[in-house]
Each structure stands twice: as C-alpha cells, then as structure tokens.
C-alpha positions, 0 to 999 in steps of 0.5 A, a space after each residue: 231295311 234296319 234291323 228292327 225293321 217290322 217290314 218282312 223281306 224276302 229276298 234272297 242274294 243271288 248266291 242262293 240256289 234257291 230263287 224267289 217266287 212271283 209276289 202276290 198280295 196273299 203271299 204278302 199278308 202270311 210272310 208277314 203274320 208267319 215271320 211276325 210269330 217265328 221270330 217272336 217265337 224264335 226270340 221270346 218277343 212280346 206280342 208288341 215288342 219290334 221284330 229283328 230282320 230274317 237273317 237265318 237262311 233254312 227260316 227264308 227258305 220255311 216262309 217260302 215254301 209254307 207260302 205256296 202251299 197257302 198260295 196252291 189252298 188258295 187255287 182249290 178253293 179257287 176251282 170250287 168257288 169256279 165250280 159252284 158258281 155253274 153247280 147249286 150244290 157244296 160238295 160237303 157241308 158241316 152240321 157239327 161234328 158231322 160232314 155231308 157229303 155230295 154223291 161222287 161220280 166215278 170221274 177221273 181227275 186226271 182224264 175229266 172221264 169215266 173208267 170203264 167197268 163196274 168194278 173201276 167205277 166203283 174204285 174210282 168213286 171211292 177214291 174221288 169219294 175220299 178225295 172229299 172227305 179229305 178236304 175237312 181234315 177226315 179219312 175213310 175211317 171215320 164214313 159212319 154212312 154210304 149210299 150207293 146209287 146204282 144204273 144197273 143192280 145187276 153189277 151189285 155183286 160186284 161193286 160190292 166185291 170193291 167196297 169191302 176192299 175199300 172200308 174196313 170193320 165196322 164197315 159203314 151204314 150203307 145204302 144201296 138202290 137202282 135209278 134210271 137217271 145218273 149221269 150217260 156213261 156212268 154207272 155208280 155214285 156213292 155218298 157218304 154222311 162222316 163223322 170225325 170222331 170215326 165208325 164206333 
C-alpha cells in the first residue's frame, strides 16, 4: 500500500501484542469512515485530500476498539430485531422528546427466569426498565410516569418500598393496578413514559 492510498489497512505486525480481530463488511465500512475522519482531523486535510497511510500504533488500537463496540451494538440490534419478529410490539417508541416504554417483566436476563418474591421481582422489573431506558440515552431520572401491574394488590406495600428506593424526588407520576392476566410466574410488570429533559 502506497503512502497516500485512501484505503484502510489495519494489519498489525507480528511483534504487536494486539491480535487482528475478525473482519466483516460492517467493520470494514466503519473503519474506513473513522480512519478518514481521524486522519483528516489529525493532518488538517480538506474533505477531498488524499489520506496519509495510518502508521500510528495507538490509532490502530483505537480503531479496533471502536469497531468492536460497533459490532456489539450491531449484535444488540440483531437480537432486538429477532425478538420483534416473534412479538408484534416495540420495546420503546419515540414521539418528539417523549419515549414510551413497553411493560417490563421481572425477567432475570442471565437466567431467563423470574426471581422469587415480590421484592426481588420489583427490583428486577425496575432494573429491566432502566436498561430499556438507557437504550435511547436516558436514565431513571428521566422517567416521568409509570404504570405498575400487580398480580395481587396485597403486594403493593412491599412493591412500594422497593420502588421508593429506586426513584428519587421528584418521583414520577404513577398508576397501579391489580390484574389477573400477567404471564404465569410474574407478579409484576412496569411500563413507563420518559422525557429526555428529565423530571422537574
């Protein structure tokens, strides 16, 4: 490869402690874009200027790490797409600056099962809700309204104690209902409305 080739070459020498990760078309396109941007910034080149060959080892490492993050995100999107192919709903939808998050069950992502007891299930459902909210860059402080569905309203007091520890003032608006049709094994489900500006 010549010193002014616009192509990307991330081959590392045998003496390098970093092994070359598997290459796929998505990584190649991403590396090309990041390589173009970082080198033009570093050398203060115009958008149409030829790119110098990337020699700096640290820059190569940065590109490899960025590609790994992009691939992880791609796998997450693939898993979501796979899930959506069997269930006709979205985990969340956006309208302007407001996000609507579907009900989150107390499923332990590590085991695929529900923990025992309403306290543990409430904590897990809230954790799953926060994970969903983080997908679009928000956090629990941005949740402005929740709806809590309980299998048995006698569990309300214990649920409420865990809920109060999870959120801080000003608390989100909330509705709570006892329902008979929750998925077997689940004692709680929580859905939310989120505003990117947070609660005020």
